[in-house]
C-alpha positions in Angstrom: -164.1 -25.2 -19.8 -163.2 -27.4 -22.7 -162.0 -31.1 -21.8 -160.6 -33.3 -24.6 -162.2 -36.9 -24.5 -159.0 -38.7 -23.4 -155.4 -36.7 -22.2 -153.8 -35.6 -25.4 -150.6 -36.0 -23.8 -149.8 -39.1 -21.3 -146.3 -39.2 -19.3 -145.0 -42.5 -18.4 -142.1 -43.1 -16.0 -141.0 -46.5 -17.4 -138.2 -46.6 -14.8 -136.8 -45.4 -11.6 -133.4 -46.3 -12.2 -130.9 -44.5 -12.7 -127.2 -44.3 -13.3 -127.0 -40.5 -11.3 -127.4 -40.3 -7.7 -129.0 -36.5 -7.8 -130.5 -34.9 -4.6 -133.3 -33.0 -6.5 -134.7 -35.9 -8.3 -138.7 -36.0 -8.1 -138.6 -39.7 -9.3 -136.3 -40.8 -6.2 -134.4 -42.1 -8.7 -131.2 -44.8 -8.4 -129.6 -47.6 -9.7 -132.1 -50.4 -8.0 -134.5 -48.6 -8.8 -138.1 -50.5 -10.1 -139.4 -50.5 -14.0 -142.8 -51.3 -15.8 -143.3 -54.5 -17.2 -142.8 -54.3 -21.2 -145.8 -56.2 -22.1 -147.8 -53.4 -20.0 -146.2 -50.2 -21.1 -146.8 -51.5 -25.0 -150.4 -52.1 -23.8 -150.3 -49.0 -22.7 -149.6 -47.7 -26.0 -152.2 -49.1 -27.8 -154.5 -47.6 -25.2 -153.3 -44.5 -25.7 -153.5 -44.9 -29.7 -157.4 -46.3 -29.4 -158.3 -43.0 -26.9 -157.3 -40.5 -28.4 -154.2 -39.9 -27.2 -151.3 -37.3 -29.6 -148.0 -37.3 -27.6 -146.0 -40.1 -25.5 -143.8 -38.8 -23.2 -141.2 -41.1 -21.5 -139.0 -40.7 -18.6 -137.3 -42.0 -15.4 -135.1 -42.4 -13.8 -133.2 -42.5 -16.7 -135.6 -43.2 -19.7 -132.0 -45.3 -21.5 -131.4 -48.2 -19.0 -135.1 -49.0 -19.3 -134.2 -52.9 -20.9 -136.8 -52.7 -24.3 -136.6 -48.2 -24.4 -136.0 -48.5 -28.9 -138.6 -51.3 -28.7 -141.1 -49.1 -27.0 -140.1 -46.0 -29.2 -140.1 -48.0 -32.8 -143.7 -49.2 -31.2 -145.8 -45.9 -30.4 -144.0 -44.0 -33.5 -145.4 -46.5 -36.2 -148.4 -46.1 -34.9 -148.5 -42.1 -35.7 -148.0 -41.0 -32.2 -145.5 -38.2 -31.1 -143.0 -39.0 -29.0 -141.0 -37.2 -26.7 -138.0 -38.2 -23.8 -135.3 -37.4 -21.3 -131.7 -38.2 -20.8 -129.0 -36.9 -18.9 -127.1 -37.6 -22.0 -124.3 -40.3 -20.3 -125.8 -43.1 -22.3 -126.2 -41.0 -25.5 -122.9 -41.8 -27.1 -123.5 -46.0 -26.5 -126.9 -45.7 -28.4 -126.5 -43.7 -30.9 -126.7 -46.5 -33.7 -130.1 -47.6 -31.9 -131.0 -43.9 -31.8 -130.1 -43.2 -35.7 -132.9 -46.5 -36.5 -135.3 -44.5 -35.2 -134.8 -41.0 -37.6 -137.5 -42.2 -40.3 -139.9 -40.8 -37.6 -138.0 -37.7 -36.9 -140.9 -35.1 -37.5 -142.4 -37.2 -34.7 -139.5 -37.7 -32.5 -138.2 -35.2 -29.6 -135.4 -35.4 -27.9 -134.6 -33.6 -24.2 -131.1 -33.5 -22.8 -130.9 -32.0 -18.8 -128.5 -28.8 -18.4 -129.2 -27.1 -15.3 -126.0 -24.1 -16.0 -123.9 -22.7 -18.3 -120.8 -23.7 -16.4 -119.8 -27.2 -14.6 -120.2 -25.5 -11.3 -123.8 -24.2 -12.0 -124.9 -27.2 -13.9 -123.2 -29.3 -11.0 -125.6 -27.8 -8.1 -127.9 -30.6 -8.2 -125.9 -32.9 -10.7 -122.5 -34.2 -10.6 -120.3 -31.5 -12.0 -118.3 -34.2 -14.2 -121.8 -34.2 -16.4 -121.7 -30.8 -17.7 -119.3 -32.2 -20.2 -121.0 -35.0 -21.0 -124.3 -33.3 -21.6 -122.7 -30.9 -23.9 -121.1 -33.1 -25.7 -124.7 -35.5 -25.9 -125.9 -32.3 -27.5 -123.9 -31.4 -29.8 -124.0 -35.0 -31.2 -127.7 -35.3 -31.5 -127.7 -31.8 -33.1 -125.3 -33.2 -36.0 -127.2 -35.9 -36.6 -130.4 -34.0 -37.0 -132.1 -34.9 -33.8 -135.0 -32.6 -32.4 -133.0 -31.8 -29.3 -134.1 -29.5 -27.1 -132.9 -29.1 -23.2 -134.2 -29.2 -20.3 -133.0 -26.8 -17.1 -134.2 -27.6 -13.4 -134.7 -23.5 -12.1 -133.6 -23.2 -8.8 -132.3 -20.0 -6.8 -128.6 -19.8 -8.3 -129.0 -21.1 -11.5 -132.0 -18.5 -11.9 -130.1 -15.4 -11.6 -127.7 -16.5 -14.8 -129.9 -16.9 -17.1 -128.4 -14.6 -20.0 -125.4 -16.1 -20.0 -126.9 -19.5 -20.1 -129.1 -18.7 -23.2 -125.8 -17.2 -24.8 -124.1 -20.2 -24.1 -126.7 -22.3 -25.7 -127.3 -20.6 -28.6 -123.4 -21.5 -29.4 -125.0 -25.4 -28.9 -126.9 -24.4 -32.0 -130.2 -25.4 -29.7 -133.1 -22.6 -30.4 -135.8 -24.6 -27.9 -135.1 -25.0 -23.9 -137.8 -26.1 -21.8 -136.9 -24.1 -18.3 -138.4 -26.1 -15.5 -138.6 -24.3 -11.5 -137.6 -26.7 -8.9 -140.9 -28.6 -6.8 -139.7 -30.1 -3.5 -141.2 -33.7 -4.6 -139.5 -37.1 -4.2 -136.1 -37.0 -3.2 -136.1 -33.1 -3.3 -138.2 -32.5 -0.4 -135.4 -32.1 1.5 -134.6 -28.8 -0.7 -137.3 -27.1 0.1 -134.9 -23.6 0.6 -133.9 -24.3 -2.9 -136.8 -22.9 -4.5 -137.2 -19.9 -6.4 -138.0 -16.7 -4.8 -141.1 -15.2 -6.2 -139.7 -12.1 -6.9 -136.8 -13.4 -9.0 -139.3 -15.9 -10.9 -141.4 -12.5 -12.0 -138.0 -11.0 -12.9 -137.8 -13.8 -15.2 -141.5 -14.1 -16.6 -141.4 -10.3 -17.0 -138.3 -10.4 -20.0 -139.3 -13.2 -21.8 -140.0 -11.4 -24.4 -136.9 -9.5 -24.1 -134.6 -12.9 -23.5 -136.2 -14.2 -26.2 -135.1 -11.2 -28.5 -131.6 -11.3 -27.4 -130.6 -15.2 -27.8 -133.9 -15.9 -30.2 -134.0 -19.3 -28.2 -137.5 -20.1 -27.3 -138.1 -20.4 -23.9 -140.6 -23.0 -22.4 -141.4 -21.5 -19.4 -145.0 -20.7 -18.6 -147.0 -19.9 -15.3 -150.7 -20.0 -15.8 -150.7 -17.1 -14.2 -148.3 -14.8 -15.2 -151.0 -13.3 -18.0 -151.2 -11.1 -15.1 -147.7 -9.6 -16.1 -149.3 -8.2 -19.3 -151.5 -5.2 -20.1 -155.5 -5.3 -18.8 -156.7 -5.4 -22.3 -154.0 -8.2 -23.4 -154.4 -10.8 -20.7 -155.3 -14.2 -21.9 -155.0 -16.9 -19.1 -154.5 -20.3 -19.9 -154.5 -23.4 -17.3 -152.3 -25.6 -16.1 -152.6 -28.6 -18.5 -152.6 -31.3 -15.3 -155.6 -33.1 -15.7 -156.6 -31.1 -17.8 -154.5 -32.0 -21.1 -152.3 -34.7 -19.4 -152.2 -37.4 -17.6 -148.7 -39.1 -15.8 -148.3 -42.6 -14.8 -144.6 -43.7 -12.3 -143.0 -46.9 -12.9 -145.2 -48.5 -9.9 -148.3 -48.2 -12.3 -150.1 -45.0 -10.3 -151.8 -42.7 -12.1 -151.7 -39.0 -11.3 -152.4 -35.6 -12.6 -149.0 -34.7 -13.0 -145.3 -35.7 -11.9 -145.7 -32.9 -8.9 -148.3 -34.4 -7.4 -147.0 -38.2 -6.9 -149.2 -38.5 -3.9 -152.7 -37.8 -5.5 -153.2 -41.1 -6.7 -156.6 -41.6 -9.3 -155.8 -45.1 -9.9 -153.5 -47.6 -11.5 -152.9 -49.1 -14.9 -153.4 -52.8 -13.1 -157.0 -52.6 -12.4 -157.9 -49.2 -14.0 -158.1 -48.4 -17.5 -156.9 -44.7 -18.7 -159.9 -43.7 -19.9 -162.1 -44.3 -17.5 -159.9 -42.6 -15.3 -160.0 -39.7 -17.4 -163.2 -39.8 -17.8 -164.7 -40.9 -14.3 -162.0 -40.3 -11.2 -164.0 -38.2 -8.8 -160.4 -36.6 -8.1 -160.2 -35.2 -11.8 -163.6 -33.7 -11.4 -163.1 -31.9 -8.5 -159.2 -30.7 -10.0 -161.5 -29.0 -13.2 -164.2 -27.9 -11.3 -162.9 -23.7 -11.2 -166.0 -23.0 -8.7 -164.7 -25.1 -6.0 -161.0 -23.2 -5.7 -160.5 -21.8 -2.5 -158.8 -18.5 -1.2 -158.6 -15.2 -3.3 -159.1 -18.0 -6.1 -162.4 -18.1 -5.7 -163.7 -14.7 -6.4 -161.0 -14.1 -8.9 -162.5 -12.8 -12.4 -159.4 -14.8 -13.8 -160.7 -17.9 -12.1 -162.2 -19.7 -14.7 -159.0 -18.8 -17.7 -156.3 -19.5 -14.9 -158.1 -22.3 -12.4 -156.2 -20.9 -9.5 -152.7 -21.9 -11.2 -150.0 -24.9 -10.5 -152.1 -27.2 -8.4 -148.6 -29.0 -7.9 -147.6 -25.9 -6.1 -151.2 -25.7 -4.2 -150.8 -29.0 -3.6 -147.6 -29.0 -1.9 -147.5 -25.6 -0.4 -150.7 -25.3 0.9 -151.8 -28.8 1.7 -154.8 -28.6 -0.9 -154.8 -28.8 -4.4 -157.8 -26.4 -4.5 -155.7 -23.9 -2.7 -154.4 -21.2 -4.6 -151.3 -21.1 -6.2 -148.9 -19.2 -3.6 -146.8 -18.2 -6.1 -149.6 -16.3 -8.4 -148.4 -12.7 -7.6 -151.8 -11.7 -6.5 -151.8 -13.9 -3.7 -147.4 -13.1 -2.8 -149.1 -9.9 -2.8 -151.5 -10.0 -0.4 -149.4 -12.5 1.7 -146.6 -9.2 2.2 -149.0 -6.5 2.2 
């Protein structure tokens, strides 16, 4: 499989500070969190531009709490990088003037707002219920200001049953893109493993994506490497997880990992390693990319080289080994049930 000479997407957790304390937070964020030094983030942007990174994803914690957030955005966008960031929306009214100063880069900028349900109660399953109206107002403000805004929805075993109603509500906000993120028990969320989506509920949504899009005209950013198995045989085109193939994650301690769902799988640290060296020479990434090392049912699967074992984060968390099969893969779950 083709591996680019550098990650195409670099995700940076600027800070683990947050103005909320959500129980499912993968960053274990709170009001006392740590932040990457501004000069280090600037040097990361310089390196990203130099080695060929195309997109920078800034996160937290709450990214808007980062002291030099807009300086960082301006620096990245002025250097030709595409930029996206996520926020809970609370600070959007307060920083609107600073956001408007970035509008000259509108074609390269995407803003994601967290909204986990179409009612305060559903949104409040993990978050404070009162933040529902705050998030909705932030979405309206950004849309009315002509920003490229999309919605981020963490799927759990409760709200996954209400996706059609959720899409209907989102359509009233004039939003055309949603990224659905299946809940993963990482960070503070480790104690909520029972909130993971039952596989059969997950399959229902994946199988109905085309119908849901036709009914709502909203692009659903929900993809699993093995979902091609639901297609007719002649239309099956597997595509692997991007972790370690197209993207890397850097947390607020400077640790580098394939993705945010594999925080204990450190490839190195920005204070002693370059992104390029990690990408090209990491023994862990070499193993992650070598589909011949996959274990269990994946080792003999005819789609092994395309699917690459599914979500490596799920395999690592649920099976204890990133080379194991993704337990959510239909082939794996059916064999377990059988």
